[in-house]
Gaussian input, Z-matrix of N, CA and C with variables (Angstrom, degrees):
# hf/3-21g

backbone

0 1
 N
 C     1     B1
 C     2     B2     1     A1
 N     3     B3     2     A2     1     D1
 C     4     B4     3     A3     2     D2
 C     5     B5     4     A4     3     D3
 N     6     B6     5     A5     4     D4
 C     7     B7     6     A6     5     D5
 C     8     B8     7     A7     6     D6
 N     9     B9     8     A8     7     D7
 C    10    B10     9     A9     8     D8
 C    11    B11    10    A10     9     D9
 N    12    B12    11    A11    10    D10
 C    13    B13    12    A12    11    D11
 C    14    B14    13    A13    12    D12
 N    15    B15    14    A14    13    D13
 C    16    B16    15    A15    14    D14
 C    17    B17    16    A16    15    D15
 N    18    B18    17    A17    16    D16
 C    19    B19    18    A18    17    D17
 C    20    B20    19    A19    18    D18
 N    21    B21    20    A20    19    D19
 C    22    B22    21    A21    20    D20
 C    23    B23    22    A22    21    D21
 N    24    B24    23    A23    22    D22
 C    25    B25    24    A24    23    D23
 C    26    B26    25    A25    24    D24
 N    27    B27    26    A26    25    D25
 C    28    B28    27    A27    26    D26
 C    29    B29    28    A28    27    D27
 N    30    B30    29    A29    28    D28
 C    31    B31    30    A30    29    D29
 C    32    B32    31    A31    30    D30
 N    33    B33    32    A32    31    D31
 C    34    B34    33    A33    32    D32
 C    35    B35    34    A34    33    D33
 N    36    B36    35    A35    34    D34
 C    37    B37    36    A36    35    D35
 C    38    B38    37    A37    36    D36
 N    39    B39    38    A38    37    D37
 C    40    B40    39    A39    38    D38
 C    41    B41    40    A40    39    D39
 N    42    B42    41    A41    40    D40
 C    43    B43    42    A42    41    D41
 C    44    B44    43    A43    42    D42
 N    45    B45    44    A44    43    D43
 C    46    B46    45    A45    44    D44
 C    47    B47    46    A46    45    D45
 N    48    B48    47    A47    46    D46
 C    49    B49    48    A48    47    D47
 C    50    B50    49    A49    48    D48
 N    51    B51    50    A50    49    D49
 C    52    B52    51    A51    50    D50
 C    53    B53    52    A52    51    D51
 N    54    B54    53    A53    52    D52
 C    55    B55    54    A54    53    D53
 C    56    B56    55    A55    54    D54
 N    57    B57    56    A56    55    D55
 C    58    B58    57    A57    56    D56
 C    59    B59    58    A58    57    D57
 N    60    B60    59    A59    58    D58
 C    61    B61    60    A60    59    D59
 C    62    B62    61    A61    60    D60
 N    63    B63    62    A62    61    D61
 C    64    B64    63    A63    62    D62
 C    65    B65    64    A64    63    D63
 N    66    B66    65    A65    64    D64
 C    67    B67    66    A66    65    D65
 C    68    B68    67    A67    66    D66
 N    69    B69    68    A68    67    D67
 C    70    B70    69    A69    68    D68
 C    71    B71    70    A70    69    D69
 N    72    B72    71    A71    70    D70
 C    73    B73    72    A72    71    D71
 C    74    B74    73    A73    72    D72
 N    75    B75    74    A74    73    D73
 C    76    B76    75    A75    74    D74
 C    77    B77    76    A76    75    D75
 N    78    B78    77    A77    76    D76
 C    79    B79    78    A78    77    D77
 C    80    B80    79    A79    78    D78
 N    81    B81    80    A80    79    D79
 C    82    B82    81    A81    80    D80
 C    83    B83    82    A82    81    D81
 N    84    B84    83    A83    82    D82
 C    85    B85    84    A84    83    D83
 C    86    B86    85    A85    84    D84
 N    87    B87    86    A86    85    D85
 C    88    B88    87    A87    86    D86
 C    89    B89    88    A88    87    D87
 N    90    B90    89    A89    88    D88
 C    91    B91    90    A90    89    D89
 C    92    B92    91    A91    90    D90
 N    93    B93    92    A92    91    D91
 C    94    B94    93    A93    92    D92
 C    95    B95    94    A94    93    D93
 N    96    B96    95    A95    94    D94
 C    97    B97    96    A96    95    D95
 C    98    B98    97    A97    96    D96
 N    99    B99    98    A98    97    D97
 C   100   B100    99    A99    98    D98
 C   101   B101   100   A100    99    D99
 N   102   B102   101   A101   100   D100
 C   103   B103   102   A102   101   D101
 C   104   B104   103   A103   102   D102
 N   105   B105   104   A104   103   D103
 C   106   B106   105   A105   104   D104
 C   107   B107   106   A106   105   D105
 N   108   B108   107   A107   106   D106
 C   109   B109   108   A108   107   D107
 C   110   B110   109   A109   108   D108
 N   111   B111   110   A110   109   D109
 C   112   B112   111   A111   110   D110
 C   113   B113   112   A112   111   D111
 N   114   B114   113   A113   112   D112
 C   115   B115   114   A114   113   D113
 C   116   B116   115   A115   114   D114
 N   117   B117   116   A116   115   D115
 C   118   B118   117   A117   116   D116
 C   119   B119   118   A118   117   D117
 N   120   B120   119   A119   118   D118
 C   121   B121   120   A120   119   D119
 C   122   B122   121   A121   120   D120
 N   123   B123   122   A122   121   D121
 C   124   B124   123   A123   122   D122
 C   125   B125   124   A124   123   D123
 N   126   B126   125   A125   124   D124
 C   127   B127   126   A126   125   D125
 C   128   B128   127   A127   126   D126
 N   129   B129   128   A128   127   D127
 C   130   B130   129   A129   128   D128
 C   131   B131   130   A130   129   D129
 N   132   B132   131   A131   130   D130
 C   133   B133   132   A132   131   D131
 C   134   B134   133   A133   132   D132
 N   135   B135   134   A134   133   D133
 C   136   B136   135   A135   134   D134
 C   137   B137   136   A136   135   D135
 N   138   B138   137   A137   136   D136
 C   139   B139   138   A138   137   D137
 C   140   B140   139   A139   138   D138
 N   141   B141   140   A140   139   D139
 C   142   B142   141   A141   140   D140
 C   143   B143   142   A142   141   D141
 N   144   B144   143   A143   142   D142
 C   145   B145   144   A144   143   D143
 C   146   B146   145   A145   144   D144
 N   147   B147   146   A146   145   D145
 C   148   B148   147   A147   146   D146
 C   149   B149   148   A148   147   D147
 N   150   B150   149   A149   148   D148
 C   151   B151   150   A150   149   D149
 C   152   B152   151   A151   150   D150
 N   153   B153   152   A152   151   D151
 C   154   B154   153   A153   152   D152
 C   155   B155   154   A154   153   D153
 N   156   B156   155   A155   154   D154
 C   157   B157   156   A156   155   D155
 C   158   B158   157   A157   156   D156
 N   159   B159   158   A158   157   D157
 C   160   B160   159   A159   158   D158
 C   161   B161   160   A160   159   D159
 N   162   B162   161   A161   160   D160
 C   163   B163   162   A162   161   D161
 C   164   B164   163   A163   162   D162
 N   165   B165   164   A164   163   D163
 C   166   B166   165   A165   164   D164
 C   167   B167   166   A166   165   D165
 N   168   B168   167   A167   166   D166
 C   169   B169   168   A168   167   D167
 C   170   B170   169   A169   168   D168
 N   171   B171   170   A170   169   D169
 C   172   B172   171   A171   170   D170
 C   173   B173   172   A172   171   D171
 N   174   B174   173   A173   172   D172
 C   175   B175   174   A174   173   D173
 C   176   B176   175   A175   174   D174
 N   177   B177   176   A176   175   D175
 C   178   B178   177   A177   176   D176
 C   179   B179   178   A178   177   D177
 N   180   B180   179   A179   178   D178
 C   181   B181   180   A180   179   D179
 C   182   B182   181   A181   180   D180
 N   183   B183   182   A182   181   D181
 C   184   B184   183   A183   182   D182
 C   185   B185   184   A184   183   D183
 N   186   B186   185   A185   184   D184
 C   187   B187   186   A186   185   D185
 C   188   B188   187   A187   186   D186
 N   189   B189   188   A188   187   D187
 C   190   B190   189   A189   188   D188
 C   191   B191   190   A190   189   D189
 N   192   B192   191   A191   190   D190
 C   193   B193   192   A192   191   D191
 C   194   B194   193   A193   192   D192
 N   195   B195   194   A194   193   D193
 C   196   B196   195   A195   194   D194
 C   197   B197   196   A196   195   D195

   B1=1.4555
   B2=1.5157
   B3=1.3228
   B4=1.4561
   B5=1.5331
   B6=1.3231
   B7=1.4626
   B8=1.5246
   B9=1.3195
   B10=1.4659
   B11=1.5273
   B12=1.3170
   B13=1.4665
   B14=1.5286
   B15=1.3321
   B16=1.4608
   B17=1.5236
   B18=1.3322
   B19=1.4620
   B20=1.5245
   B21=1.3286
   B22=1.4647
   B23=1.5256
   B24=1.3200
   B25=1.4623
   B26=1.5225
   B27=1.3196
   B28=1.4604
   B29=1.5236
   B30=1.3246
   B31=1.4679
   B32=1.5275
   B33=1.3129
   B34=1.4673
   B35=1.5231
   B36=1.3234
   B37=1.4669
   B38=1.5245
   B39=1.3158
   B40=1.4585
   B41=1.5260
   B42=1.3301
   B43=1.4614
   B44=1.5220
   B45=1.3090
   B46=1.4600
   B47=1.5261
   B48=1.3249
   B49=1.4671
   B50=1.5224
   B51=1.3290
   B52=1.4556
   B53=1.5176
   B54=1.3252
   B55=1.4662
   B56=1.5270
   B57=1.3121
   B58=1.4574
   B59=1.5227
   B60=1.3167
   B61=1.4557
   B62=1.5091
   B63=1.3190
   B64=1.4631
   B65=1.5186
   B66=1.3026
   B67=1.4595
   B68=1.5216
   B69=1.3106
   B70=1.4584
   B71=1.5183
   B72=1.3128
   B73=1.4555
   B74=1.5079
   B75=1.3199
   B76=1.4644
   B77=1.5249
   B78=1.3274
   B79=1.4560
   B80=1.5218
   B81=1.3165
   B82=1.4634
   B83=1.5248
   B84=1.3258
   B85=1.4688
   B86=1.5215
   B87=1.3230
   B88=1.4640
   B89=1.5285
   B90=1.3193
   B91=1.4657
   B92=1.5296
   B93=1.3265
   B94=1.4573
   B95=1.5280
   B96=1.3253
   B97=1.4613
   B98=1.5258
   B99=1.3160
   B100=1.4658
   B101=1.5287
   B102=1.3200
   B103=1.4673
   B104=1.5248
   B105=1.3248
   B106=1.4652
   B107=1.5252
   B108=1.3231
   B109=1.4614
   B110=1.5233
   B111=1.3331
   B112=1.4681
   B113=1.5207
   B114=1.3264
   B115=1.4625
   B116=1.5244
   B117=1.3282
   B118=1.4658
   B119=1.5239
   B120=1.3134
   B121=1.4617
   B122=1.5262
   B123=1.3226
   B124=1.4652
   B125=1.5273
   B126=1.3253
   B127=1.4683
   B128=1.5319
   B129=1.3168
   B130=1.4640
   B131=1.5218
   B132=1.3264
   B133=1.4631
   B134=1.5243
   B135=1.3266
   B136=1.4676
   B137=1.5231
   B138=1.3200
   B139=1.4637
   B140=1.5227
   B141=1.3144
   B142=1.4624
   B143=1.5218
   B144=1.3347
   B145=1.4537
   B146=1.5116
   B147=1.3436
   B148=1.4616
   B149=1.5331
   B150=1.3321
   B151=1.4657
   B152=1.5185
   B153=1.3363
   B154=1.4648
   B155=1.5310
   B156=1.3176
   B157=1.4657
   B158=1.5257
   B159=1.3230
   B160=1.4657
   B161=1.5261
   B162=1.3277
   B163=1.4642
   B164=1.5268
   B165=1.3307
   B166=1.4664
   B167=1.5259
   B168=1.3236
   B169=1.4699
   B170=1.5237
   B171=1.3328
   B172=1.4626
   B173=1.5267
   B174=1.3249
   B175=1.4681
   B176=1.5235
   B177=1.3224
   B178=1.4653
   B179=1.5298
   B180=1.3247
   B181=1.4653
   B182=1.5270
   B183=1.3371
   B184=1.4568
   B185=1.5081
   B186=1.3222
   B187=1.4662
   B188=1.5252
   B189=1.3241
   B190=1.4610
   B191=1.5235
   B192=1.3180
   B193=1.4614
   B194=1.5106
   B195=1.3173
   B196=1.4581
   B197=1.5051
   A1=109.39
   A2=116.10
   A3=121.84
   A4=108.67
   A5=116.44
   A6=121.09
   A7=111.10
   A8=118.31
   A9=120.75
   A10=110.78
   A11=116.85
   A12=120.54
   A13=110.40
   A14=116.96
   A15=120.43
   A16=110.70
   A17=117.17
   A18=120.52
   A19=111.68
   A20=117.56
   A21=120.42
   A22=110.76
   A23=116.38
   A24=120.41
   A25=110.48
   A26=116.73
   A27=121.28
   A28=110.77
   A29=116.44
   A30=120.79
   A31=110.61
   A32=116.65
   A33=120.59
   A34=111.26
   A35=117.23
   A36=120.36
   A37=111.15
   A38=116.55
   A39=120.11
   A40=111.72
   A41=117.15
   A42=120.47
   A43=114.51
   A44=118.76
   A45=120.79
   A46=110.25
   A47=116.62
   A48=118.88
   A49=112.84
   A50=117.16
   A51=120.12
   A52=116.50
   A53=117.84
   A54=119.85
   A55=108.88
   A56=117.07
   A57=119.97
   A58=113.14
   A59=117.60
   A60=121.52
   A61=109.79
   A62=116.39
   A63=119.98
   A64=110.00
   A65=114.95
   A66=122.28
   A67=106.80
   A68=115.66
   A69=121.12
   A70=108.03
   A71=117.43
   A72=120.79
   A73=112.13
   A74=115.59
   A75=122.05
   A76=112.38
   A77=117.77
   A78=120.70
   A79=112.51
   A80=116.86
   A81=121.04
   A82=110.20
   A83=117.72
   A84=119.23
   A85=114.03
   A86=119.10
   A87=119.99
   A88=112.56
   A89=117.15
   A90=120.82
   A91=109.67
   A92=115.69
   A93=118.90
   A94=107.78
   A95=117.56
   A96=122.02
   A97=112.63
   A98=118.11
   A99=120.67
   A100=111.20
   A101=117.29
   A102=120.98
   A103=111.20
   A104=116.86
   A105=120.71
   A106=110.95
   A107=116.93
   A108=120.34
   A109=111.14
   A110=116.60
   A111=119.87
   A112=110.79
   A113=116.90
   A114=120.92
   A115=110.25
   A116=117.25
   A117=120.55
   A118=111.08
   A119=116.97
   A120=120.44
   A121=111.15
   A122=117.53
   A123=121.11
   A124=110.90
   A125=116.84
   A126=121.45
   A127=109.77
   A128=117.44
   A129=121.35
   A130=111.45
   A131=117.25
   A132=120.43
   A133=110.92
   A134=116.78
   A135=120.80
   A136=110.67
   A137=116.91
   A138=121.57
   A139=112.61
   A140=117.57
   A141=121.34
   A142=113.10
   A143=117.05
   A144=120.59
   A145=115.17
   A146=116.90
   A147=121.45
   A148=111.37
   A149=116.11
   A150=121.62
   A151=110.21
   A152=116.08
   A153=120.47
   A154=110.85
   A155=115.09
   A156=121.16
   A157=111.26
   A158=117.86
   A159=119.86
   A160=111.09
   A161=116.90
   A162=119.68
   A163=110.20
   A164=116.42
   A165=120.28
   A166=111.15
   A167=117.16
   A168=120.03
   A169=110.87
   A170=117.15
   A171=119.05
   A172=110.63
   A173=117.38
   A174=121.05
   A175=109.15
   A176=116.31
   A177=120.55
   A178=111.33
   A179=116.21
   A180=120.92
   A181=113.23
   A182=117.71
   A183=121.49
   A184=114.60
   A185=117.93
   A186=122.03
   A187=110.56
   A188=116.48
   A189=123.27
   A190=108.51
   A191=115.59
   A192=120.71
   A193=108.58
   A194=115.15
   A195=119.87
   A196=108.14
   D1=136.30
   D2=174.76
   D3=-65.87
   D4=123.84
   D5=-173.72
   D6=-62.41
   D7=-49.18
   D8=-178.53
   D9=-59.14
   D10=-45.06
   D11=-179.94
   D12=-61.16
   D13=-43.61
   D14=178.41
   D15=-61.08
   D16=-46.21
   D17=-178.56
   D18=-66.52
   D19=-34.66
   D20=176.11
   D21=-63.96
   D22=-43.62
   D23=178.28
   D24=-63.46
   D25=-44.29
   D26=178.31
   D27=-60.17
   D28=-45.21
   D29=179.72
   D30=-58.69
   D31=-45.88
   D32=179.83
   D33=-63.84
   D34=-39.93
   D35=179.87
   D36=-61.99
   D37=-38.25
   D38=-176.59
   D39=-85.39
   D40=-46.73
   D41=-171.42
   D42=-93.75
   D43=-19.00
   D44=179.09
   D45=-102.84
   D46=-49.17
   D47=-176.37
   D48=-86.71
   D49=-12.27
   D50=174.89
   D51=86.85
   D52=16.56
   D53=175.87
   D54=-63.21
   D55=148.90
   D56=-177.65
   D57=-103.39
   D58=7.21
   D59=178.84
   D60=-175.60
   D61=-169.27
   D62=-179.94
   D63=-150.75
   D64=163.08
   D65=174.89
   D66=-125.43
   D67=100.35
   D68=-176.78
   D69=-114.56
   D70=122.32
   D71=-178.81
   D72=-128.56
   D73=-75.86
   D74=-175.16
   D75=-54.20
   D76=-36.95
   D77=-177.75
   D78=-70.81
   D79=-9.19
   D80=175.25
   D81=-106.74
   D82=-53.87
   D83=-170.31
   D84=-71.34
   D85=-13.99
   D86=176.88
   D87=-86.65
   D88=-0.15
   D89=178.83
   D90=-95.93
   D91=162.12
   D92=172.11
   D93=-67.32
   D94=164.89
   D95=-172.85
   D96=-56.16
   D97=-47.89
   D98=-177.74
   D99=-61.54
   D100=-44.01
   D101=179.19
   D102=-68.24
   D103=-36.72
   D104=178.81
   D105=-63.77
   D106=-41.30
   D107=178.42
   D108=-64.89
   D109=-40.67
   D110=177.54
   D111=-65.54
   D112=-38.72
   D113=179.43
   D114=-65.64
   D115=-41.97
   D116=177.59
   D117=-59.80
   D118=-42.94
   D119=179.49
   D120=-65.68
   D121=-39.85
   D122=179.07
   D123=-66.10
   D124=-42.73
   D125=177.95
   D126=-63.81
   D127=-42.24
   D128=178.89
   D129=-63.67
   D130=-37.50
   D131=179.28
   D132=-59.62
   D133=-41.09
   D134=178.59
   D135=-75.41
   D136=-46.38
   D137=-172.98
   D138=-71.30
   D139=-47.57
   D140=-174.70
   D141=-103.06
   D142=-30.11
   D143=-173.65
   D144=-93.96
   D145=-2.83
   D146=179.72
   D147=57.62
   D148=33.31
   D149=-179.70
   D150=-90.76
   D151=162.02
   D152=179.73
   D153=-90.84
   D154=176.63
   D155=-176.01
   D156=-64.49
   D157=-40.16
   D158=-179.79
   D159=-61.82
   D160=-41.89
   D161=177.36
   D162=-63.85
   D163=-45.47
   D164=-179.81
   D165=-60.68
   D166=-39.19
   D167=177.32
   D168=-65.78
   D169=-37.01
   D170=178.19
   D171=-67.44
   D172=-29.90
   D173=173.25
   D174=-67.29
   D175=-48.14
   D176=179.91
   D177=-60.41
   D178=-38.26
   D179=-178.93
   D180=-79.27
   D181=-4.07
   D182=177.65
   D183=84.02
   D184=12.64
   D185=-179.54
   D186=-84.40
   D187=-41.65
   D188=178.87
   D189=-112.48
   D190=161.74
   D191=172.75
   D192=-115.45
   D193=146.12
   D194=172.57
   D195=-139.45

């Protein structure tokens, strides 16, 4: 799965449709450990930190920490 596309969809589900959380599985566990940890941090930034997709991508890319 394209990471940016996934994070954009997640952002819309939470911030546009009003979902209060998410259930993310396959998009994390099918990655290698390092990528999975970055994906978890990016998802958490959107879900818990009220951050936007660009910030979450910078977390995934290792530029920002969350």
